[in-house]
C-alpha positions in Angstrom: -56.3 47.6 20.7 -55.9 51.3 21.0 -52.6 53.2 21.4 -53.0 53.6 25.2 -53.6 49.9 25.7 -50.6 49.0 23.4 -48.3 51.3 25.4 -49.5 49.8 28.6 -48.7 46.3 27.4 -45.3 47.4 26.1 -44.6 49.0 29.5 -45.4 45.8 31.2 -42.9 44.0 28.9 -40.2 46.5 29.7 -40.8 46.1 33.5 -40.8 42.4 33.1 -37.4 42.6 31.4 -35.8 43.9 34.6 -37.9 41.8 37.0 -37.5 38.6 35.1 -33.8 38.9 34.6 -33.2 39.7 38.3 -35.3 36.7 39.5 -33.6 34.5 37.0 -30.3 34.7 39.0 -31.5 35.9 42.4 -31.0 33.2 45.1 -34.1 31.5 46.3 -36.0 32.2 43.2 -33.5 30.8 40.7 -33.0 27.4 42.3 -33.3 24.5 39.8 -35.5 22.7 42.3 -38.3 25.3 41.6 -40.3 24.5 38.5 -39.9 26.9 35.6 -43.6 27.6 35.5 -43.6 28.7 39.1 -40.7 31.1 38.6 -42.3 32.5 35.5 -45.6 33.1 37.4 -43.8 34.9 40.2 -41.9 37.1 37.7 -45.1 38.0 35.8 -47.0 38.6 39.0 -44.3 41.0 40.4 -44.0 42.7 37.0 -47.8 43.4 36.8 -47.7 44.7 40.4 -44.9 47.2 39.7 -46.0 48.2 36.2 -48.6 50.9 37.4 -45.9 52.5 39.4 -43.7 52.9 36.3 -46.3 53.9 33.7 -45.5 57.6 33.8 -41.8 57.0 33.5 -41.6 54.2 30.9 -44.6 55.1 28.7 -43.1 58.3 27.2 -40.0 56.3 26.1 -42.3 54.0 24.0 -44.1 56.7 22.1 -41.5 56.4 19.3 -42.7 52.9 18.6 -39.6 51.9 16.6 -38.8 48.1 17.1 -35.1 48.7 17.4 -35.7 51.3 20.1 -37.9 48.9 22.0 -35.4 46.1 21.7 -32.6 48.3 22.9 -34.7 49.4 25.9 -35.6 45.9 26.9 -32.0 44.7 26.5 -30.8 47.5 28.7 -33.4 46.6 31.4 -32.5 42.9 31.2 -28.8 43.7 31.8 -29.8 45.9 34.8 -32.0 43.2 36.3 -29.3 40.5 35.8 -26.7 42.7 37.5 -29.0 43.2 40.5 -29.7 39.5 40.8 -26.0 38.7 40.3 -25.1 40.9 43.3 -27.4 38.8 45.5 -26.1 35.6 43.9 -22.5 36.5 45.0 -23.4 36.2 48.7 -24.7 32.6 48.2 -21.8 31.7 46.0 -19.4 32.9 48.8 -21.4 30.8 51.3 -21.1 27.7 49.0 -17.4 28.4 48.7 -16.7 28.5 52.4 -19.0 25.5 52.9 -16.8 23.4 50.7 -13.7 24.7 52.5 -15.2 23.8 55.9 -16.2 20.4 54.6 -12.7 19.8 53.3 -11.1 21.1 56.5 -13.0 18.6 58.8 -12.9 15.6 56.4 -16.6 15.7 55.2 -15.9 16.6 51.6 -16.5 13.0 50.3 -20.2 12.9 51.5 -22.1 14.6 48.7 -25.6 15.9 49.1 -28.4 16.9 46.8 -27.8 20.3 45.1 -30.0 23.2 46.3 -28.8 26.4 44.7 -26.4 24.8 42.2 -26.6 22.2 39.5 -23.7 20.1 40.7 -23.5 18.0 43.8 -21.8 19.6 46.8 -20.7 18.2 50.2 -23.6 17.4 52.5 -22.4 20.1 54.9 -22.4 22.7 52.2 -25.9 21.6 51.1 -27.1 21.9 54.7 -25.7 25.5 55.0 -27.2 26.7 51.7 -30.6 25.0 52.4 -30.8 26.6 55.8 -29.8 30.0 54.5 -32.4 29.8 51.7 -35.1 28.8 54.2 -34.1 31.7 56.5 -34.3 34.0 53.5 -38.0 33.2 53.1 -38.8 32.8 56.8 -37.4 36.3 57.6 -39.4 37.8 54.7 -36.2 38.8 52.8 -37.8 37.7 49.6 -40.2 40.6 50.0 -37.1 42.9 50.4 -36.0 41.6 47.0 -39.3 43.0 45.5 -38.8 46.3 47.4 -35.3 46.6 46.2 -36.4 46.1 42.6 -38.9 48.9 43.0 -36.3 51.1 44.6 -33.9 50.3 41.7 -36.0 52.4 39.3 -35.1 55.5 41.4 -31.4 54.6 41.6 -31.1 53.2 38.1 -33.7 55.0 36.0 -34.9 53.4 32.7 -33.9 56.6 30.9 -30.2 56.2 31.9 -29.8 52.7 30.4 -27.3 50.2 31.5 -24.0 51.4 32.9 -21.4 48.6 32.6 -18.7 50.4 34.6 -21.0 51.1 37.5 -22.3 47.5 37.5 -18.7 46.1 37.5 -17.7 48.4 40.4 -20.7 47.3 42.4 -19.9 43.6 41.6 -16.3 43.9 42.8 -17.3 45.8 46.0 -20.1 43.3 46.9 -17.9 40.3 46.0 -15.2 41.6 48.5 -17.8 42.1 51.2 -19.4 38.6 50.5 -16.1 36.7 50.7 -14.9 38.6 53.8 -18.2 37.6 55.4 -17.6 34.0 54.2 -14.1 34.1 55.8 -15.6 35.2 59.1 -18.2 32.4 59.0 -15.6 29.7 58.3 -12.8 31.0 60.4 -13.5 28.8 63.5 -13.3 25.6 61.3 -10.2 26.8 59.4 -8.4 27.6 62.7 -9.5 24.3 64.3 -8.3 22.3 61.3 -4.9 24.2 61.3 -4.4 23.6 65.0 -5.2 19.9 64.7 -3.0 19.3 61.6 0.0 21.3 63.1 -0.4 19.3 66.4 -0.4 16.0 64.4 2.5 17.1 62.3 4.6 17.9 65.5 3.5 14.5 66.9 4.6 12.8 63.8 8.1 14.4 64.1 8.4 13.4 67.7 7.1 9.9 67.3 7.7 8.9 63.6 6.1 5.5 64.1 2.6 6.9 64.7 0.3 7.0 61.7 -0.8 10.6 62.3 -3.3 10.6 59.3 -5.4 7.9 60.8 -5.1 9.5 64.2 -6.1 13.0 63.0 -9.1 12.0 61.0 -11.4 11.1 64.0 -10.3 14.3 65.8 -11.2 16.4 62.8 -14.6 14.7 62.3 -15.7 14.6 65.9 -14.3 18.1 66.7 -15.7 19.5 63.5 -19.2 18.2 64.3 -19.1 19.5 67.9 -17.9 22.9 66.6 -20.6 22.9 64.0 -23.3 22.3 66.7 -21.9 25.2 68.7 -21.6 27.9 66.0 -24.1 26.8 63.3 -26.8 29.1 64.5 -24.4 32.1 64.8 -23.1 31.4 61.3 -26.5 31.5 59.7 -27.6 34.6 61.6 -24.4 36.4 60.6 -25.0 35.5 57.0 -28.7 36.3 56.8 -28.1 39.6 58.6 -25.5 40.7 56.1 -27.6 39.5 53.2 -30.6 41.4 54.5 -28.5 44.5 55.0 -27.5 44.3 51.3 -31.1 44.0 50.2 -32.2 47.0 52.3 -29.3 49.4 51.7 -28.1 48.1 48.3 
């Protein structure tokens, strides 16, 4: 193998370091329900597709050929890719968080469903929300925006600059605040409904102490929560997927 071919292979490995690390934690691609071989095939395919676009940038950095230099470069790219994927993961983590809060507020937390984006079992309502959001991500072609964002990341975070921990931490804090504010907007109808019902039942218990308000409130929470879910579920998902798509497009 000549020097040019060797540099091309090493360039592909460097590109794979960023792409693979990102897809390792990016929602939709990192689900434990997807076989490891499929995830590896996607990462390799995307890396090979993007490698020709980065040859002129990455190849000069590999001319040195020192193993320690190559390992440092690949490690830096892995951290950058993981940071990009983690920013996307924050949105789905916030959705799972508010899904658990909604399930607890309407009395559905004891019904556990199969995990979709997590390893542990979550309430069935939370599983429904994350499954629907993941399906919408692929149905609206946002998975293609993930690949476009990875390509754009080479302009915003050049390989030559390396990994900047402070910048990554600032971005993580900012996006976490946006994600959890979005989650609060999504879950606010259920939280307000639960608060109103529980306050009403508490006042009723003070007025008529003989009434078992817990047994009286549970059917109201369950039925009211399911009716409210049928009314706002579509709007919740559209609000979430719009915000997630805006993050992928604008960063």
